N, C-alpha and C positions, 0 to 999 in steps of 0.2 A: 288530728285535734288542733282541736283549735288555740288562740294563743293567750286565751285565760285559764282552761285547762291545763297548756304545760305549763307557767306559770306554774299553779295552783298546785301542783307538783315537785316544781324546782324547789320550790316554800315550805313543801311538806314531811313534816319531821319524819313523818316513815315510810317504808320503802313502798315503792308505786310501783307494777308491771307495767314496763314502758316496752315494747319494738319495733324496732326499722327494719321493712324486710325482711322479720319471721327470728333476726335477732335481738335477741337480749339488750336491751343496749341504758343508757347515764343520760339523761340531761342536764349538761352546763352546761348553758347558758341555754336564757328564753330571749328570739330578738322582735318584739313584738312587733315596730316596726319595719319589719324585708316578712313575718315571718316562718320567718328560721330558726332552727336550734340548732346550736354545738351541743352534740352527744359522743359519749367514749361512749364502743361497742363490748361487749364480753366484759374480760375483767382487769387489759388489758388499757392502762390512762397515757398511755403514748398514739392508742389506738382511734384518736376520733375523725365526725365527720362533723361539718355542717349543711346545713339539709331541710329543704323543704316542714315544714311543718304538719302538712298533707299528708305527709312518711309514713310519718309518728302514728301508731297504734297502743293503748291505755288495755296490757291484760297478760 
């Protein structure tokens, strides 16, 4: 996923499906300068990971 699309999803008021390695995630922060995102994996707010945007897939 490119940084601009990740930012659009983060800023959207709609729920847009995003996956990391086949698991549903919520984007919590987008670091455009470093092409990274912090995501919440599943429904546990303590289960977060900072990953390359290239690993995220929409849908």
